[in-house]
Structure formats: C-alpha cells, structure tokens
N, C-alpha and C positions, 0 to 999 in steps of 0.2 A: 396444716401450719397452725401452731398455736401462738398466742400473744402472752408473753410473761410480763407481768407488771408488779415488780418488787417494790416494796414500801420503804425500804431502808437499804444500807450497805450490806447487812447480813443476807437479807433474802437475795439481793443482787448476786453475792458470792455463791449462795446456794444454787441460784439459777444457772449460772456459769458452770459451776462444778458438775451439775446434772447434765448440761450440755456436752461438757467435755468427756464425761464418762459414756455418754450415748454416742459421741462422735457426730453430733448435731450442730450445724452452723447457726449463728445468731446474727440478725440484723440489729445492730444497736441504735436506737432512736429515742428522742425526747419530743420536741415540738414538730418534727417531721418537715420542717421547711426547707431543708437541704437534701431531701432524698434524692432530687435530680441532679445533684452535684457529684460528680465522679462517675465511675463505671457502674451500670446497673448490676445488682447482685441477686443470685438465686439462693436463698437460705431456706433452712427447715423451719426456723422459728424467728419471732420477733422479741427482742428484749426492749421493752418499752420503759424507759426510766423517767417518764413524765411525773410520776408520783413522788419521785425524790426531788421535792420542791422546798422552797422557803429560803430566807435569809438566816443563816445560824448565827452570825455575829456581824455587827457593823460598828467600827470605831472611827467616827469622822475625825476626831483629834489626831488619830494615828494614820488616817488615809488608808485603812485596811477594811476590806469586806470579804466575809466568808459566806457562800451560798451553795446550794445544791444544784446539780446539773439541770434539773427540770424547771428551775425558777425562770420565769419569763423575763426577757431583756427589758421589756416595758416596765415591769414592776421594779426591777433593779434601778432603772433610770429614774422612776419617780421617787424612790427612797433616797437616792443620791441627791436629787434636785432639792430635797428639803434642806439639805445642808450646803447647797450650791457646790456639788461636787460631780464629777463625770468619770465615765471610762474614757480616758484620754486617747485611745487609739480609734475612737469614733466608728463603732460597729455599723457596718453598711446594712441596708435592708435589701435583700435580693429576692424577696418573695415574688414580686412581679416578673423579675428576670428569669426565674426558674419555674414560673407558673405554679407557685405553691400557696396554700392557705394556711391558716393557723398562726400561732405566735412563735417567734424565734425564742430559743432559750440559750442560757449560759453555756451548757454543755456543748450544744452544737457550734456555738460561736468559737470556743476555745478549740474543740476538736479540729475545726476547719481553719483556725488561725486567720481569722478574717480582720481586716483593718480598712478603714476609709481614707480620706484624703489627708488627714493629719499625720498619717504615718511618716511623711517626710521629715516631720520635726519630732513626732512623739514616739515612733516605733510602732511594732506590731503587737497583736494580742498576747503572743507568747512572752513579750518583754514585760508583761505586767502579772504574770503568774508567780506568785511567792510561794505556793505550796499547794498540794492536792492529795486527795485519797482516791484510790481506784481499785478495781478489780481485774486481775490479769486472766489470760486464757486458762490457767490452772484452777481459777475459781478462788484464788487467794487474794484477800484484801491487803494492799500495801499503800504506803503513802511516801511522799518526798517533799523537801522544802519545809517551809515553817509558816508562821502567821505574824512575822515581823518583816519590815522592809530590808532589814539586813541580816542574812543569816548565812552560815557556812556549814551546810548540812550534807555536804557530798556532792555528787553529780547533779547537774542541773536538768533534772528529768522533766521539768516543765516544758522546756524547749523541744523535747523529743516527743512528748505526748501531743503538744499544740501542733496541728498539722498533720497528725497521723490518721485523721478521719476515722477514729475509733476502731483502728486495725490492731492496736497493741493492748489497750485496757479500756474498760467501761468506767468512765469517771463517776465518782459518787459525792464528791466534795471539792470545792475550788476556793482558794484564797487568793484575791486580787489586790494589787495596789491600785487605788483611785486616786484622782487629782482634782484641785480646785477648779471649778467652772470659770471660764474667762469672764470677767466683768462685762465686757462688750466686745463686738467685732464688727469689722467692715471689710468689704472687698473692693479692690481696685480693678476695674475692667478696662482693658485696652482693646480698641476694636480695628479690625482690618488687617492684622499682622499675618505675613505668610507663615506657614508651619515652621520653617527653619529659623526665621527671625523670632517667632514667639518662643521656641524652645530655648534659644539663646537668652532672651529676655527672662524667662523663668530661672534660668541658671544663674544669671546676674543677680536676681532678686533673692534667691535661696542662699547664695554666697555672700550677701550683704549683712550687715549687723542689725537688720531690722525685724528679724524673727518672724519670717513669713512661715505660716502654718498650713497654707494650701496653695498649690501652684498647678493650675490646670489650663489647658488650651482647647477650645472648641472650634473646629472648622465650621463654616457657615451653616451646613445642614443641622449639625448638632445644635449650634447657638440658636437657630430659629425655634427649636422645639423647647426651649427653656421657658419656665414659668417666671423667671426673674425678668421683669420688664426691661431693665437696662441692658441685660444680656441679649434678648430676642430682638430688640428693637434697634439694636446697633447696626453698624455698617459691616456686614459679612462675619468674619470670624471674631471670637471674643477670647481674650487672654485674661485670666483671673488670678488674682493674688490676694490672699486672705491674711489679715492682720488681727490678732486677739490680745486681749489684756486690759489693763486699767484704762479708763476713758482718756486721760491726758496723754498716756503713752501711745495709745492707738492713733490719736489725732496727730501727735508729733511724728510718729513712724509713717503714716500715711502721706503727710506733706513731703517727708524726706524721701520716701520710695518714689514719689511722682518725679522728683528732681532727678532720681537715678534712671528711671525707665520711661518716663514721659507722663503727660497728663491723661487722665481717663475718667470714666464715670464711676461713681462710688455707690456701692449697695449698703443700706443701712443693715442693722443687726438682724431684723426680720428678713429682708431680702437675702442676706447672706446665708441664713439658716436654710432657706428655700433652695437657693442655688446649690450649696454644697451637699445637701440631702439628694438632690437629683444626680449629681456627679457620682456620689457613692452608690445610689441605686442602680445606676447604669441604663436601666430599661427606658426611662422617660426621655433620654437623650438620642436613642437610636431608632432607625426605622422599624416599623412593626411589620409582621407578616411571617412567611415561611423562611426564617432566616436562622443561621448559627452564629453564636457569640464566643469569641475567643479573648482570652486576657494574655497580652505579651508583656514581658518584662525584659526589655532590651537595655543596652547602654543608653542613657538618656539622650546624649548627643547624637546618637544614631537613630532615634525614634522616627524623625520624618522620612529619613531614606527607607527605613523598614516599612513604614506604612505605605509609602508611595510606590515601592517595588511590588508590594501586594496588590495594590490597586491596579498596577499596571498589567498584572497577569489575570486579576479578578476585578473587573470594572464595577461590579456591584458593591464593593467593599466600602464601608463607612466606618469612621473611626474618630475617636477623640483622646487627648492625652491628659494624663494626671501624674502625680508625683514628680513634677517638674520634667516630664518626659520619660521617666522610668516605668511608666505603665501606660500601655496602649489598650484601649477597648476597641475590638475590631468586630463588626457585623458583616456578614456575608449572605447573600441570596442562597438558600439551601440547594436549589436546583443547579445554580451555576458552580457552587462549591463542590459538588459531586458526591461520589460514594465515600470519599475519605474526609468530607466536610472541609476541604480545602488544605488539610494538614501537610501535603507534600510541598505546597507553596509557602504556607504560613510559617512552617518550621524551618524551611530553607532560608527564610528573610533575615532573621536576627543573626549578626555575626557573633553575639554573645548574649547570655541571657536564656529565657526559656519561654514556652507558650503552653497554655492550659485551655482545653476546650470546655467552657463553662456551661453553655446552653446549647442543647441539641437534642433531637429525638433520642429515645432510648436505643433504637436499632443502631444508630450511628455510635453512640457512646459504648455499645457493646463490641464494636468492631474497630474503631479508631482508638488508639492510645489517648486517653483523656489528659494524663499528665505527661510531662516531657519524658521521652523514652531514656532509660538509665544506661550509662556505660556498663560493661561487664563487671568492673571492679565495684561500682556503687551498687549494682543490682545484687551481687553476692552479699555485700554488707548489709543491704536492706533485708535480705532474706534471713540473715543470721540474727539480725535485731528482732524480726518478726517471730522467729523460732524461739528466741530466748523469753519473749512475753507470752506467746500464744502458740506453743509447739503443735498443736493439733489444728491450727489454722481455723478456728471456729468464729473469730470476732470480725465481722464485716469482711469476709474473705473476697478478695478480688476487687474491692472498692477502688483501690489506687492502681494497682498493677495485676495483671492476670497471674494467678497462681500464688498470689501473696495476700 
C-alpha cells in the first residue's frame, strides 16, 4: 500500500485517474480523526489530502470563507474569531469518542456532515456549504455552487457530497457561509425532571419565541460526569436550555424563559461553553470501558420511550438527549450488547428515525450495518448515485454500505 499526497487539485485528479486506470481503491483521508467512523475499509492505497490546506479567501463583511479540505478546524476557528465570527453549526469534537489523535480538518467535517447542539436552531454542516471543488472517481475536477450566499447555479450538490463520507468525490476546496459570534451566552439548568417531563419542557422552550439555541437533557448518571459545577452538583437529572445573543436580550429572554418552564440554576458564558462542548463531544458524559456507542434520531416526543425500551432489554444502557429529544446518545456494555452490538434491539426501538453505530471495535463495524439499513428502492438509488460519480467504486469503497 502506498500513500499518495497530492499538493493541489491537479495532483489529486492525477492520483485518482491513475487509481481508476489501475482499478485500485483509495482511502480518502485528511486529518484522520474520523477513520473509526463508518465501516472499516480495505483499500489498495491511501489518498492523503492533508497537504491541500490553507484558507484561500475570507471576506468577513460578506460572511464567506473559502478553504481547502486539509485546513485544520482549529486554525479556521482562530481566524474567524479575529472577526468575532463562527461556524454556526458548532462542529463537535469526537476525537476522544473515536479514540483518534491529530487535528480535525474541514474536509472530514463536511464529508461526514457533523453538527453540534446548535443544530436545532442553526441547521447542519451541509446547510452552510455555498460551493466546492472536487475530484470524482473518473479523475475529473468538477465544481458546484459558488462563493456568494445567494446563487442559483443548478442542483444543490453540496447537500449530496456532505454526508457521503468521501464515497462520491475527493473534496479539494470548500466555500462556507459563516455567522457572527454571539455576544454572550447563558444556560438555564433545571434539576430533577423525569425524562418524559424534561423532553416536554425542551419542546415547550424550543417552540417559544425566546430563540433557544441548545436543548439537552442529562439523566443523573450523565449529569454527574459534567465539569459544569451547576450541572453535576444538582439534584439528579439536568435539563439545559441555552440562550445566545446580545447581553440585554439574553438577560431578558432568560427571565422570560424561567417564567415559562420554571426557575433553575444559570451557567455563565464560560460554564456554558464547557457544558455544551461536553454535550457535543459525547465521550465525557458516558461511562467508560468496553462499550459501544449508538446515535439515535427518533421523533423527539418518542425519545424517552425509545431509550427506556432499550434499557429494559439491555440494562447496561446509558443515554442522554440532545436536539430537544431528536438525538439520543446511547452507550452499551459491549459484552451485554453481544455480537451485533445491540443492533437488533436498538434498531427495533424507534418507531421512526434511524440509528447509527458510532463507536465500536473494527470487527463489529465490519459485520454490523453501521448506518441504518436502506430499503430496496433507496439502496438502488444510492447505488446509481455512486456509479454516476465513481463508476469503478474506488473512493472509500464500502465505508457506508457494503458493496458501495
């Protein structure tokens, strides 16, 4: 196996064209922090795009940034912070969860379409992709979208590439919409609510006019692990609601929100940052050891019953809720979960939505479907899309689904 390290889009295209001609498969990687996410691959070579780095253009007044896929997220965040701007979808740091080292990059973030707790208000990573350049499985350089917030340049290919896990094209440049950084933030924490009551409270807050930008509920075991003192030191479970914006607005909305959902403890801006970083990173709030971690996206109102039904069958289950109940992080003892990582029980629980196996040993990810199994019609459509971009199946083959 050789490692190909192109320095620009032209060399990337040449490398992919060579692999296509040879019928050789490629693992597309930049920072490598998400290699343990998805099905394990057996490829002939590695296409390392980490040298495609740097911020190509940044126009703070236009809220637009263009960078290459190997650019580190930490460097982008630092540059944006100079102008009090951010990636509004709040990229989560899953390195500890996935047992990874190194620095996360822009390419991996967009390829996996990751977003943190602010997704309930701001949307996901794919919603901020204005345009991009990439190399498909033919070895052709192609691009879509543009470098302005409003453009009508045809099909929205950004939403197709984001979340494709590098199976359709190797990204070479990305243009994103950025947003102003909130002036301040605080978090209202309610203690001791039962899961069902907490999810109803989160829904009430999210449907209010108070612009809640984070809505999570931690059962007692998860709350005790938080480094935010007012969360860990409370009575039992912790239900958290984040408010962001200008200082007078946040103060007014916090008072109004308390009248709606009840009085609670308040985290200041620093404590708020610590707490929501934990929620996004997942690993700090879950029990450690030989465990597997699932990510479930059920109907929010059904999330308590989904979690409790899983715990009824698998007593080792630990969980907490984000996105107002639209996201459940679930941890299971690996031995109790068994040879299928608990898939039979976990995937049977949601009446709607889907479940993804996020963290598990390679052997399990090779045998258990990591992503929600596709219906026959969707599987056929997925195969046609894959063939259209990568007819020889050389880009990250099998990372999402076997045979694709």
